C-alpha positions, 0 to 999 in steps of 0.5 A: 500500500505504501508503494502505491501511495508513494507512486500516486503522490509522486505524480500529483501531490494533491493525493496526499490530502486523501486517506488512500485506503479509504479512497480505494474502498470508495472506488470498490477496490478490494483492500486485502490484509496480508502478512509474511508467512510465519515460520512456525504455526503459533508465531506472531505476525504483523498484517499489512494492507495491500491490493492486487496489482491489476486493481492498483493499475485500474485505480490509477486509470480512474485517478487519471480520468478524474483529472489528477496528474496521474499517468497509468501508461507505464503500469498498463503496459506492464500488466496488459499482456496478461489481460489480453489472453483472458476471455472473461474479465473483471471491471479492473481488467476491462479498464486496463484492456481498453485504456489506450483506446479510451485515454483522454476520451472519457466522460465521468458523472459523479453524484451524491448519495444524499441529494438536496430537494430540487426546488433549492437554489442551484449554482455551478462551478466550472474549471479545467485541471492541469491535464485539460479535463473540463470539470463542472460541479452543480451545487444546491444549498451549498452542497455538491450534488453532481460533478461532470468530468470531460477528458481533453479529447472527449467528444459527444457520441451520437445516440444510437437507436434501441432495437427490440426483438419481438420474438425473444424480447431482447433489447440491444443498441444498434451498432453494438457488436457485443450486444448483437452477439449476445442477442444471437446466443439468447435468441437461439436458446429461446427458439430452441425452447419456444419454437422447437425444431423437429428432433428425429432421434426423439421420434424413435424413442417416443412411446407409441401413441403417447407423445412422451419420452421417459428420461431415466438415470441411465438415459443418454446425456443429451436427453438429460440436457433437454430436461435440464434446459426446461427445468431452468426455464421453469425456475426462471418463470416461477422465480425459484432459487434452484433448478429442479433437475441436476445439471447434466454431468457425464456418468452422474445420474439421480436414481430416484428421479425420472423425467418426461419429455412431451413430444410431437409426432415430428420429435419437437418438444412441447414441454417436460415434467419431472417425478421424484421419489423423496428419500424419506419415502423409501419404505413400503409406502413410497410414493412418487411426487410430481416435482414440476411441469413446464410447457412452452407458451405456444402449446399451453391450454391445448390438452397436453397435460390432460392427454398424459395424465392417465399415463402418469397415474398408471406409471407413477401410481397415486403420486403427490404434487409438489408445491407451491403451484402456479395459477394454471396448475391450481386450476388443473388440479382442482378440475382433474386431480385426485382427492389426495392431490386436491387436499388443501384446496383452495390454496393461495397460488403463486 
């Protein structure tokens, strides 16, 4: 920490007026407690404050953007080669990666955490820093409310139009290559679930006349992946905390769980359901439990569940139904469920 303080104050002595450790925490830079490894287990040791090198360089970049006479060029040149190879980066690593592109072209807006009423009288202060940054501050009732800092070479950027995909609902900015790439990936996943293509392999596996493929512990990996993807969508739609189907891992299967894929004659998947045998029900009175059902919106209210319900009763016996229930599930159980399944109705559905 002392080395960082010496480097920064050597560039701009105004930074001596600020407690560096507190300032770094305000910038969300993780400050660590480190110590020399003791030679013996019970030895005493003294701790020191420290930060990772990449975080220290990012802090230098931020001080430079604020208008201090700080140059992060040498530090960035030293650490950037290790960042270029990364596919996923932190905010600090991202700042280092784009430093040369954005240097002297940044715009920062800082706002207070305790704003004054807007009807109060406002004043403005404007000045330039030694690094040619233009600073404008808004004061209300003598208290600074916001500060705008424009770098020497900053130029206003044209506002790009927002694009909205009517099918998957993804919003992105026109001309944003990363957002376009993310949209393509999101749309492909959406299309796989909500507008599924025929899967010839499922036609072969589907039970004759039933439109169902049963996924057991020994089933192929790709069938478990189909189950997991729909369990994940069920979790998102119901806003649950966990996914009720284990992420497919080769050679790892749950013994007391069985999935059902709802298929069409061409092999496309309309939905899925999962049954499990709770661990405490391992005795003679063991009973299956319907854990969840997810049907894509375009196939709902078309009798898919009603057509398969007798098969469920035949295969899983007098199964129970896990709660909580959605409005649609509560309505269905009230109309079609067995007496023990309806136990507790009316309920407060989600």
